VOBA-1610 file (N, C-alpha, C; in pm, whole numbers, padded with zeros to 5 digits, always signed):
BEGIN
Unk+09712+10948+09099Unk+09679+11123+09109Unk+09850+11148+09149Unk+09924+11252+09130Unk+10014+11268+09155Unk+09977+11373+09305Unk+10098+11416+09397Unk+10114+11499+09528Unk+10028+11601+09506Unk+09967+11690+09616Unk+09940+11821+09613Unk+10007+11921+09567Unk+10027+12007+09480Unk+10149+12082+09482Unk+10151+12219+09626Unk+10010+12203+09611Unk+09958+12303+09685Unk+10063+12285+09843Unk+10014+12152+09903Unk+10080+12114+10017Unk+10270+12140+10030Unk+10315+12085+09908Unk+10432+12107+09869Unk+10482+12212+09863Unk+10385+12327+09829Unk+10466+12489+09861Unk+10453+12521+10030Unk+10332+12438+10052Unk+10342+12483+10164Unk+10503+12449+10248Unk+10527+12369+10229Unk+10611+12230+10307Unk+10759+12284+10300Unk+10767+12354+10205Unk+10913+12457+10165Unk+10901+12565+10176Unk+10786+12655+10242Unk+10799+12738+10298Unk+10849+12707+10432Unk+10775+12614+10485Unk+10806+12629+10624Unk+10975+12573+10657Unk+10996+12505+10559Unk+11137+12496+10590Unk+11272+12578+10531Unk+11243+12689+10432Unk+11255+12778+10432Unk+11284+12894+10577Unk+11127+12909+10597Unk+11163+12976+10741Unk+11266+12948+10859Unk+11226+12804+10838Unk+11331+12739+10979Unk+11470+12744+10908Unk+11503+12808+10823Unk+11624+12770+10717Unk+11696+12631+10729Unk+11596+12547+10709Unk+11641+12424+10681Unk+11663+12387+10573Unk+11821+12359+10536Unk+11888+12313+10419Unk+11816+12209+10348Unk+11763+12211+10281Unk+11648+12078+10167Unk+11640+12061+10002Unk+11639+11927+10018Unk+11593+11918+09823Unk+11491+11808+09895Unk+11459+11790+09736Unk+11300+11724+09731Unk+11378+11591+09625Unk+11254+11463+09659Unk+11317+11409+09614Unk+11201+11304+09540Unk+11162+11285+09389Unk+11001+11225+09398Unk+11071+11038+09428Unk+10978+10982+09521Unk+10940+10859+09519Unk+10874+10804+09639Unk+10818+10696+09594Unk+10654+10599+09649Unk+10573+10699+09555Unk+10569+10737+09466Unk+10445+10778+09417Unk+10434+10929+09473Unk+10499+10958+09566Unk+10457+11151+09626Unk+10607+11195+09577Unk+10572+11298+09688Unk+10776+11367+09708Unk+10794+11400+09817Unk+10943+11360+09860Unk+10984+11352+09983Unk+11087+11493+09984Unk+11090+11515+10127Unk+11187+11638+10164Unk+11295+11617+10257Unk+11427+11570+10165Unk+11569+11539+10237Unk+11629+11687+10331Unk+11673+11605+10448Unk+11759+11697+10482Unk+11867+11611+10539Unk+12018+11661+10550Unk+12150+11622+10541Unk+12113+11463+10455Unk+12068+11449+10360Unk+12080+11293+10255Unk+11985+11212+10337Unk+11930+11253+10430Unk+11807+11185+10527Unk+11686+11207+10520Unk+11583+11125+10480Unk+11432+11125+10423Unk+11356+11224+10591Unk+11299+11337+10568Unk+11236+11434+10688Unk+11104+11374+10660Unk+11057+11474+10580Unk+10906+11431+10566Unk+10884+11403+10421Unk+10722+11446+10395Unk+10670+11408+10224Unk+10512+11398+10238Unk+10484+11388+10120Unk+10339+11412+10061Unk+10368+11306+10000Unk+10237+11189+10069Unk+10154+11076+09974Unk+10020+11083+09980Unk+09966+11056+09810Unk+09834+11015+09820Unk+09821+10894+09822Unk+09703+10890+09915Unk+09678+10723+09936Unk+09527+10710+09852Unk+09568+10669+09788Unk+09418+10597+09681Unk+09322+10533+09772Unk+09338+10461+09852Unk+09254+10418+09958Unk+09170+10491+09968Unk+09212+10614+10031Unk+09179+10736+10159Unk+09090+10789+10045Unk+09153+10813+09897Unk+09185+10915+09822Unk+09216+11056+09908Unk+09338+11079+09976Unk+09373+11192+10054Unk+09525+11260+10037Unk+09573+11310+10023Unk+09709+11332+10053Unk+09750+11376+10228Unk+09842+11231+10260Unk+09876+11253+10334Unk+09999+11353+10406Unk+10055+11399+10446Unk+10173+11416+10526Unk+10245+11313+10570Unk+10396+11242+10539Unk+10451+11157+10618Unk+10543+11206+10666Unk+10575+11192+10793Unk+10631+11239+10881Unk+10779+11167+10966Unk+10860+11201+10916Unk+10943+11079+11010Unk+11063+11199+11149Unk+10958+11140+11265Unk+10993+11159+11355Unk+11039+11103+11489Unk+11112+10996+11481Unk+11141+10887+11529Unk+11089+10806+11633Unk+11134+10703+11696Unk+11018+10621+11761Unk+11014+10673+11919Unk+11074+10763+11941Unk+11024+10801+12078Unk+10921+10902+12079Unk+10901+10972+11957Unk+10813+11040+11946Unk+10668+11051+11936Unk+10641+10880+11837Unk+10485+10813+11760Unk+10404+10823+11888Unk+10449+10738+12002Unk+10296+10722+12140Unk+10260+10876+12130Unk+10328+10995+12146Unk+10235+11096+12187Unk+10206+11184+12046Unk+10211+11157+11947Unk+10228+11198+11810Unk+10103+11133+11800Unk+10041+10977+11847Unk+09932+10941+11809Unk+09823+11040+11850Unk+09822+11093+11965Unk+09729+11161+12046Unk+09685+11272+11945Unk+09779+11345+11856Unk+09758+11419+11819Unk+09639+11430+11677Unk+09567+11522+11687Unk+09477+11532+11563Unk+09493+11450+11445Unk+09433+11339+11385Unk+09454+11322+11254Unk+09621+11232+11201Unk+09648+11200+11312Unk+09786+11110+11286Unk+09731+10994+11265Unk+09792+10909+11224Unk+09814+10751+11165Unk+09930+10704+11139Unk+09915+10552+11187Unk+10002+10487+11183Unk+10104+10556+10995Unk+10237+10530+11020Unk+10267+10469+10889Unk+10246+10359+10849Unk+10150+10300+10755Unk+10111+10129+10682Unk+10121+10139+10533Unk+10248+10100+10498Unk+10221+10043+10355Unk+10201+09918+10343Unk+10273+09847+10412Unk+10229+09685+10362Unk+10174+09624+10463Unk+10089+09713+10570Unk+10053+09578+10645Unk+10093+09613+10835Unk+10214+09651+10785Unk+10311+09644+10928Unk+10320+09760+10927Unk+10316+09864+11028Unk+10368+09980+11072Unk+10507+10047+11070Unk+10569+10129+10993Unk+10689+10195+10996Unk+10713+10217+11115Unk+10869+10166+11185Unk+10885+10224+11301Unk+10952+10395+11307Unk+10926+10489+11340Unk+10936+10598+11346Unk+10878+10696+11261Unk+10787+10660+11211Unk+10723+10740+11087Unk+10590+10726+11096Unk+10509+10844+11085Unk+10341+10876+11064Unk+10320+10924+10968Unk+10168+10915+10952Unk+10118+11003+10832Unk+10048+11088+10898Unk+09978+11221+10869Unk+09892+11308+10920Unk+09796+11327+10782Unk+09692+11298+10848Unk+09567+11341+10774Unk+09568+11526+10748Unk+09447+11560+10662Unk+09468+11673+10633Unk+09458+11777+10737Unk+09320+11713+10783Unk+09265+11777+10910Unk+09405+11804+11028Unk+09517+11735+11053Unk+09596+11770+11119Unk+09725+11828+11086Unk+09683+11908+10934Unk+09816+11975+10916Unk+09744+12125+10795Unk+09596+12130+10853Unk+09562+12249+10771Unk+09615+12359+10796Unk+09620+12381+10957Unk+09652+12492+11017Unk+09815+12538+10979Unk+09870+12646+10944Unk+09979+12679+10936Unk+10043+12608+11098Unk+10013+12639+11198Unk+10055+12609+11297Unk+10078+12449+11290Unk+09993+12368+11259Unk+10017+12249+11300Unk+10106+12205+11206Unk+10104+12249+11100Unk+10215+12201+10943Unk+10346+12227+11037Unk+10374+12326+11104Unk+10484+12362+11140Unk+10535+12319+11279Unk+10460+12278+11365Unk+10451+12122+11445Unk+10550+12013+11392Unk+10416+11977+11278Unk+10512+11826+11247Unk+10596+11857+11168Unk+10675+11914+11139Unk+10788+11956+11056Unk+10919+12009+11152Unk+10900+12061+11239Unk+10930+12071+11356Unk+11029+11941+11415Unk+10907+11857+11431Unk+10918+11704+11490Unk+11006+11664+11433Unk+10986+11694+11302Unk+11087+11555+11189Unk+11265+11683+11195Unk+11210+11754+11187Unk+11368+11872+11181Unk+11429+11793+11317Unk+11387+11787+11454Unk+11441+11760+11562Unk+11525+11640+11554Unk+11406+11510+11498Unk+11488+11401+11479Unk+11562+11372+11363Unk+11598+11491+11275Unk+11685+11470+11170Unk+11813+11408+11172Unk+11905+11483+11323Unk+12029+11486+11339Unk+12047+11310+11366Unk+11943+11253+11431Unk+11949+11109+11501Unk+11885+11019+11406Unk+11860+11049+11266Unk+11824+10933+11183Unk+11954+10894+11112Unk+11918+10762+11110Unk+12035+10726+11009Unk+12001+10731+10840Unk+12123+10753+10776Unk+12107+10734+10629Unk+12098+10632+10556Unk+12000+10640+10441Unk+11977+10497+10414Unk+12110+10505+10331Unk+12123+10328+10327Unk+12325+10327+10208Unk+12231+10286+10077Unk+12331+10348+10004Unk+12331+10399+09882Unk+12339+10267+09784Unk+12239+10272+09706Unk+12205+10112+09587Unk+12322+10157+09503Unk+12390+10031+09467Unk+12445+10081+09310Unk+12422+10042+09228
//
């Protein structure tokens, strides 16, 4: 199953409201939203949980506090959580204000994030 287009539209709307310069990139079976050529956030369909998850790149300093929020989970593709990234289950971003909260965390970290090296 592909990512949920309704959630993608909601994310696009928040980026537009915040006047963020973004583009989209399909990867990891989902959709990533890129800001300044860096992964900012995205949508991932978790086959085990059978739900769409918001992937948020918030930086390692924000993870501990974020884990206290409803629906926040470690981002774990391989059995080892990725530093500075979290997943948020639908209950944690169902309300517009909650989705805006997560995207704002992502946008706040984005200037500090490192770009991935270009593959040849």
